[in-house]
Structure formats: structure tokens, C-alpha cells
FIDREN-337577 format. One record per residue (C-alpha): x, y, z; residue number from 1. Coordinates in Angstrom, 1 decimal, always signed. Layout:
! residues N
PT u v w resi
PT X Y Z NUM
...
//
This chain:
! residues 332
PT u v w resi
PT +10.8 -1.8 +0.3 1
PT +8.9 +1.2 -1.1 2
PT +5.2 +1.4 -1.5 3
PT +3.9 -1.4 -3.8 4
PT +1.8 +1.2 -5.7 5
PT +1.9 +4.9 -6.6 6
PT +0.9 +7.5 -4.0 7
PT -2.2 +8.3 -6.0 8
PT -3.4 +4.8 -5.5 9
PT -2.2 +4.3 -1.9 10
PT -4.0 +4.4 +1.4 11
PT -2.1 +6.1 +4.3 12
PT -3.1 +6.1 +7.9 13
PT -1.9 +9.2 +9.8 14
PT -2.2 +9.7 +13.5 15
PT -1.9 +13.2 +15.1 16
PT -3.6 +14.5 +11.9 17
PT -5.6 +17.3 +13.5 18
PT -2.8 +20.0 +13.4 19
PT +0.8 +20.7 +12.8 20
PT +3.0 +18.2 +11.0 21
PT +0.1 +15.8 +10.8 22
PT -2.2 +18.2 +9.0 23
PT +0.6 +19.4 +6.7 24
PT +1.4 +15.7 +5.8 25
PT -2.2 +15.0 +5.1 26
PT -2.3 +17.9 +2.7 27
PT +0.9 +16.9 +1.0 28
PT -0.4 +13.3 +0.5 29
PT -3.9 +14.5 -0.6 30
PT -2.3 +16.8 -3.2 31
PT -0.7 +13.7 -4.7 32
PT -4.0 +11.9 -4.8 33
PT -3.6 +9.5 -1.9 34
PT -6.4 +8.3 +0.3 35
PT -5.6 +9.5 +3.8 36
PT -7.1 +8.1 +7.0 37
PT -7.0 +10.9 +9.6 38
PT -6.8 +10.0 +13.3 39
PT -6.6 +12.2 +16.4 40
PT -8.7 +13.0 +19.4 41
PT -10.5 +16.0 +18.0 42
PT -13.2 +15.0 +15.5 43
PT -14.1 +18.6 +14.6 44
PT -10.4 +19.5 +13.8 45
PT -10.1 +16.3 +11.8 46
PT -13.2 +17.2 +9.7 47
PT -11.6 +20.5 +8.8 48
PT -8.4 +18.8 +7.7 49
PT -10.4 +16.2 +5.7 50
PT -12.3 +18.9 +3.9 51
PT -9.1 +20.6 +2.8 52
PT -7.7 +17.2 +1.7 53
PT -10.7 +16.6 -0.5 54
PT -10.3 +20.1 -2.0 55
PT -6.7 +19.2 -2.9 56
PT -7.9 +16.1 -4.8 57
PT -7.4 +13.4 -2.2 58
PT -9.8 +11.0 -0.5 59
PT -10.2 +11.3 +3.2 60
PT -11.7 +9.3 +6.1 61
PT -11.9 +10.7 +9.6 62
PT -11.6 +8.2 +12.5 63
PT -11.4 +10.0 +15.9 64
PT -8.9 +8.0 +17.9 65
PT -7.0 +8.2 +21.2 66
PT -3.7 +6.4 +20.4 67
PT -3.3 +5.5 +24.1 68
PT -6.2 +3.0 +23.7 69
PT -4.9 -0.1 +21.8 70
PT -8.4 -1.3 +21.0 71
PT -9.2 +2.1 +19.4 72
PT -6.0 +1.9 +17.3 73
PT -7.0 -1.6 +16.1 74
PT -10.4 -0.1 +15.1 75
PT -8.6 +2.6 +13.3 76
PT -6.8 +0.0 +11.2 77
PT -9.9 -2.0 +10.6 78
PT -11.9 +1.0 +9.5 79
PT -9.1 +2.2 +7.1 80
PT -8.9 -1.2 +5.5 81
PT -12.6 -1.6 +5.4 82
PT -13.1 +1.8 +3.6 83
PT -10.2 +1.6 +1.1 84
PT -9.5 -2.1 +0.9 85
PT -6.0 -2.1 +2.3 86
PT -3.4 -0.1 +4.1 87
PT -0.2 +0.8 +2.2 88
PT +1.5 +3.0 +4.8 89
PT +1.1 +4.1 +8.4 90
PT +2.5 +7.3 +9.9 91
PT +2.7 +7.5 +13.7 92
PT +2.7 +11.2 +14.3 93
PT +0.6 +11.8 +17.5 94
PT +2.5 +13.5 +20.3 95
PT +2.1 +15.7 +23.3 96
PT +4.7 +17.4 +25.5 97
PT +5.4 +18.6 +29.0 98
PT +8.0 +21.3 +29.8 99
PT +9.7 +21.7 +33.1 100
PT +12.4 +20.4 +35.4 101
PT +12.5 +16.7 +35.7 102
PT +11.9 +16.7 +39.4 103
PT +9.1 +19.2 +39.2 104
PT +7.0 +17.7 +36.4 105
PT +3.9 +15.9 +37.8 106
PT +4.3 +12.2 +37.4 107
PT +0.8 +11.9 +36.0 108
PT +1.8 +14.1 +33.1 109
PT +5.2 +12.4 +32.6 110
PT +3.4 +9.1 +32.3 111
PT +0.8 +10.5 +29.9 112
PT +3.6 +11.7 +27.5 113
PT +5.1 +8.2 +27.4 114
PT +1.6 +6.7 +26.8 115
PT +0.9 +9.0 +23.8 116
PT +4.4 +9.5 +22.3 117
PT +5.8 +6.0 +22.9 118
PT +3.0 +3.5 +23.5 119
PT +0.9 +5.3 +20.8 120
PT +3.7 +4.3 +18.4 121
PT +3.7 +0.7 +19.8 122
PT +0.0 +0.3 +19.3 123
PT +0.1 +1.9 +15.9 124
PT +2.9 -0.4 +14.7 125
PT +1.2 -3.5 +16.1 126
PT -2.0 -2.6 +14.4 127
PT -0.4 -1.7 +11.1 128
PT +2.0 -4.6 +10.5 129
PT -0.7 -7.3 +9.6 130
PT -2.3 -5.0 +7.1 131
PT +1.0 -3.9 +5.5 132
PT +1.9 -7.6 +5.3 133
PT -1.4 -8.4 +3.7 134
PT -1.0 -5.6 +1.1 135
PT +2.3 -7.3 +0.0 136
PT +4.5 -4.7 +1.6 137
PT +4.4 -1.1 +2.7 138
PT +6.0 +1.6 +4.8 139
PT +5.7 +2.4 +8.5 140
PT +6.9 +5.8 +9.6 141
PT +7.5 +7.0 +13.1 142
PT +7.7 +10.8 +13.3 143
PT +10.2 +11.2 +16.2 144
PT +12.3 +14.3 +16.6 145
PT +15.9 +15.3 +16.5 146
PT +15.4 +14.8 +20.3 147
PT +15.4 +11.1 +19.6 148
PT +19.1 +11.5 +19.0 149
PT +20.1 +14.5 +21.1 150
PT +18.6 +15.9 +24.3 151
PT +17.7 +19.3 +25.7 152
PT +16.7 +20.5 +29.2 153
PT +13.1 +20.9 +30.3 154
PT +11.9 +18.2 +27.9 155
PT +12.7 +15.0 +29.9 156
PT +9.4 +13.1 +29.1 157
PT +9.6 +14.0 +25.4 158
PT +13.3 +13.2 +25.2 159
PT +12.7 +9.8 +26.9 160
PT +9.8 +8.9 +24.6 161
PT +11.5 +9.9 +21.4 162
PT +14.7 +8.1 +22.2 163
PT +12.6 +5.0 +22.9 164
PT +10.7 +5.4 +19.6 165
PT +14.0 +5.4 +17.7 166
PT +15.1 +2.2 +19.5 167
PT +11.8 +0.5 +18.9 168
PT +12.0 +1.2 +15.2 169
PT +15.5 -0.2 +15.0 170
PT +14.4 -3.4 +16.8 171
PT +11.3 -4.0 +14.7 172
PT +13.2 -3.3 +11.5 173
PT +15.7 -6.1 +12.4 174
PT +12.9 -8.5 +13.4 175
PT +11.1 -8.0 +10.1 176
PT +14.2 -8.6 +8.2 177
PT +15.2 -11.8 +10.0 178
PT +11.7 -13.2 +9.8 179
PT +11.2 -12.8 +6.1 180
PT +9.1 -9.7 +6.2 181
PT +11.6 -7.3 +4.7 182
PT +8.9 -6.1 +2.3 183
PT +7.8 -3.8 +5.2 184
PT +10.0 -0.8 +5.7 185
PT +10.3 +1.0 +9.1 186
PT +11.5 +4.6 +8.9 187
PT +12.2 +7.2 +11.6 188
PT +11.9 +10.9 +10.8 189
PT +13.9 +13.4 +12.9 190
PT +12.6 +16.9 +12.5 191
PT +14.3 +20.0 +13.9 192
PT +12.1 +22.7 +15.6 193
PT +8.9 +23.0 +13.5 194
PT +6.4 +25.9 +13.4 195
PT +3.4 +24.1 +14.8 196
PT +1.0 +24.6 +17.7 197
PT +2.9 +22.0 +19.7 198
PT +4.7 +24.5 +22.0 199
PT +1.5 +26.4 +22.7 200
PT -0.4 +23.2 +23.5 201
PT +2.3 +21.6 +25.7 202
PT +1.9 +21.3 +29.4 203
PT +4.2 +23.9 +31.0 204
PT +5.8 +24.0 +34.4 205
PT +8.7 +26.4 +33.6 206
PT +7.1 +29.6 +34.8 207
PT +7.9 +31.0 +31.3 208
PT +6.3 +31.1 +27.9 209
PT +7.5 +28.0 +26.0 210
PT +8.9 +28.8 +22.6 211
PT +10.7 +26.6 +19.9 212
PT +14.5 +27.0 +19.8 213
PT +15.5 +28.6 +16.5 214
PT +15.9 +28.0 +13.6 215
PT +12.2 +27.0 +13.3 216
PT +11.1 +25.4 +10.0 217
PT +7.7 +25.4 +8.3 218
PT +5.6 +22.2 +8.9 219
PT +5.9 +21.5 +5.2 220
PT +9.6 +20.7 +5.7 221
PT +8.7 +17.7 +7.9 222
PT +5.7 +16.8 +5.7 223
PT +7.7 +16.6 +2.6 224
PT +10.4 +14.5 +4.4 225
PT +7.6 +12.0 +5.4 226
PT +6.4 +11.9 +1.8 227
PT +9.9 +11.2 +0.6 228
PT +10.5 +8.3 +2.9 229
PT +7.2 +6.8 +1.8 230
PT +8.4 +6.9 -1.7 231
PT +12.0 +6.0 -1.0 232
PT +12.2 +4.4 +2.4 233
PT +15.3 +4.8 +4.5 234
PT +16.2 +4.0 +8.1 235
PT +16.2 +7.6 +9.2 236
PT +15.7 +11.0 +7.7 237
PT +16.3 +14.4 +9.1 238
PT +13.8 +17.2 +8.5 239
PT +15.6 +20.6 +8.5 240
PT +19.3 +21.1 +8.1 241
PT +19.7 +22.1 +11.8 242
PT +18.5 +18.6 +12.8 243
PT +21.2 +17.0 +10.7 244
PT +23.9 +19.4 +12.0 245
PT +22.9 +18.6 +15.6 246
PT +23.0 +14.9 +14.9 247
PT +26.5 +15.2 +13.5 248
PT +27.6 +17.4 +16.5 249
PT +26.3 +14.9 +19.0 250
PT +28.1 +12.0 +17.3 251
PT +31.4 +13.9 +16.9 252
PT +31.6 +15.5 +20.3 253
PT +28.8 +14.4 +22.6 254
PT +30.0 +15.9 +25.8 255
PT +30.7 +19.3 +24.4 256
PT +27.5 +19.3 +22.4 257
PT +25.4 +18.3 +25.4 258
PT +26.8 +21.3 +27.3 259
PT +26.4 +23.7 +24.5 260
PT +22.9 +22.6 +23.6 261
PT +21.9 +22.7 +27.2 262
PT +23.1 +26.3 +27.5 263
PT +21.5 +27.2 +24.2 264
PT +18.1 +25.5 +24.8 265
PT +17.9 +27.0 +28.3 266
PT +18.0 +30.4 +26.8 267
PT +16.2 +29.8 +23.5 268
PT +13.1 +27.9 +24.6 269
PT +12.1 +29.9 +27.6 270
PT +10.2 +33.1 +26.7 271
PT +8.5 +35.8 +28.8 272
PT +8.2 +35.0 +32.5 273
PT +5.0 +34.9 +34.5 274
PT +3.5 +31.9 +32.9 275
PT +1.2 +29.9 +35.2 276
PT +1.4 +26.1 +35.3 277
PT -0.8 +24.4 +32.7 278
PT -1.6 +20.8 +31.7 279
PT -2.0 +22.0 +28.1 280
PT -3.4 +19.4 +25.8 281
PT -1.8 +16.4 +27.6 282
PT -5.2 +15.1 +28.8 283
PT -7.7 +17.2 +26.7 284
PT -7.7 +17.7 +23.0 285
PT -7.5 +21.3 +21.8 286
PT -6.5 +21.1 +18.2 287
PT -8.2 +23.3 +15.6 288
PT -6.8 +22.0 +12.3 289
PT -4.0 +24.5 +12.2 290
PT -0.7 +23.7 +10.6 291
PT +1.4 +26.5 +12.0 292
PT +1.9 +27.8 +15.5 293
PT +2.8 +31.4 +14.6 294
PT +6.6 +31.0 +15.2 295
PT +7.8 +32.0 +11.7 296
PT +9.4 +35.1 +13.2 297
PT +11.9 +32.8 +14.8 298
PT +12.6 +30.6 +11.8 299
PT +16.0 +32.0 +10.9 300
PT +17.2 +33.7 +14.0 301
PT +20.2 +32.4 +15.8 302
PT +21.3 +30.2 +12.9 303
PT +24.8 +31.5 +13.5 304
PT +24.7 +30.1 +17.0 305
PT +23.7 +26.7 +15.7 306
PT +26.6 +26.9 +13.2 307
PT +29.0 +28.0 +15.9 308
PT +28.0 +25.0 +18.0 309
PT +28.7 +22.8 +15.0 310
PT +32.1 +24.3 +14.4 311
PT +32.9 +23.9 +18.1 312
PT +31.9 +20.3 +18.1 313
PT +33.8 +19.5 +15.0 314
PT +36.9 +21.3 +16.4 315
PT +36.7 +19.4 +19.6 316
PT +36.3 +16.1 +17.7 317
PT +39.4 +16.9 +15.5 318
PT +41.3 +18.0 +18.6 319
PT +40.5 +14.7 +20.3 320
PT +41.5 +12.7 +17.3 321
PT +44.8 +14.6 +17.0 322
PT +45.5 +14.1 +20.7 323
PT +44.9 +10.4 +20.3 324
PT +47.2 +10.2 +17.3 325
PT +50.0 +12.0 +19.2 326
PT +49.5 +9.8 +22.2 327
PT +49.6 +6.7 +20.1 328
PT +52.9 +7.8 +18.4 329
PT +54.4 +8.6 +21.8 330
PT +53.5 +5.2 +23.2 331
PT +55.3 +3.3 +20.4 332
//
């Protein structure tokens, strides 16, 4: 079910709103007149985003929140409803990342990524559901990643969390339907590489600069996708054509795509060597209200490689299907 009221009369709670996709989504909603409740760890960055939202014509409430604290997330929901009277939509967007080999990433950091990226969604969904139900319906969006469907090396904590977020959304959607609460929609957004500060802020144990694998899309691509699913909910929505292509590849020829994507990501996401180990923003907030990460120079590079991977995957899938057909005819 879609929002029960127009966006210019809706209240939307948005976590991870202090930079990147969160800030871009806040601006997209404010431009349409929505009331946005902005949550993240950095109060100063949130105030910058809120000021811009008000300039764009929206209403904004800042509620500094650590999404790993369930009590804090419950307070976020209560403050949002207390300020604007109800909650019509909730967007779980907060995320952190750690890059490195699985057996070299400190377990403390691995655990923290799961706490933010997965349990943050759990706490957000649990806090949101009663308010969405009380409003007569609404939309709950989990901003995952194409890495909720595929996987790439050096991102094991993030891959794990995002795969789990996708499964969580599927489960809760089923439960809402069978318990008569189908007026609440649960949607998963799967962006490709997005030009945000995420890669600069991630903890890094690779020995290299961490960079987003091209093609890299502007944060507005993800923000507009989130706005679309708020207006017209759907189970899942890709943000960026490369994400959709990767999803198709993975389903058609998973083994080949896994190898090709591993090879590609190994080369495309590791930049200049000599980078010292860092915990990034995993434990300490460092957002500054910035939407972009400065990666626009990589937005359209290596698109041919992505397309080539798609053709290879499709070719393998067709070859597999043909082989099965021949084998079936031979066995008759």
C-alpha cells in the first residue's frame, strides 16, 4: 500500500541523514514539501541538512540518534510522532563499512558493522511499525545495496549485513500480509556504487585507498528511487542501471558472475597503495552534511567492462540452457 496521503502532507523518518544518500533523500523529500525527521550520530551535520531542507520548502526535525541503541530509536519514533502527529514512512539508511580481507578485519569492527547496518534496520522497523499501523498504513524502506544480492571481495561485513537486511524485509513483508497488516509496505532499495563519502569514511585494512567500483552514480539516483518507492511501493527497486545488470547476471550465471565480479572488484575498488589501517567512522561520527564523496570522475569509467560481464553471464546462461536441452534430447 502506498502512502495514505500526499508527500507534501507526509512525515518521513530518515536515518543516516547526515550525509550521502540520506542527505540527498532528505532534500528530495523536502523539495516536495514533506516533513522530514533527520536522524544520525552527528547533530551538527544534521542541522546543516535540516537548514537546507527548510530552504527547499520542507519541514525538518533533527533527532541525533545512534541506531545501535534500540531505546534511542524508540525515542526517535516518539519524537517524530510528537512533533508532526504521525509517521507515514520510515527509511532505514544508516550504514558503515569496513574493507579488508575477512580473516584480517578486527572482529570488533565486523560486529559494529552488523550492529549498525543490520540491527539498526531491525530496531528501526520495530519502532516504525506501530506508528505506521496507527497512521492507517505507510511505507517502510530499507536502503540496502546491490551487495544485498551479489557480493564482492574485501566487503564481508557489509555483504553479510545487507544480505540479511534483504531477508529481513522479505520475512516481515510476509508476516504483515498474513496478519492483516498489508496496509504497511516494506520495500528494499538496491543501489549500485553511489558518489557519497561512504568509501572515504569506511574503516580500511586493505593497505590501499578505498574507491567505489565504477560506474559511480550521483546520490540523487538513489534518493529519487527511494522517493519513487514511497509513492509507488514495490518489493525491491534498483538504483542505477549497473545494479540491475549485476542482479540479472548473478541470477543467470552465478558462478561466472561471482568470479568475474571478484576479479573486477579486486582491481576497481583498491586505489593507491600505502594507506595505513583506519577505523574510519565505524565508532566515531565524522559526517559533515555532504552529499557527494568526490568520485564523479569515476562515474562512467569502465562501463564497457560491466556490460562485458553482463554479456559473458548471459552467454554462459544460454550455453548452459542449450547444453541441458541437448542432454535432455539425448536421454530420450
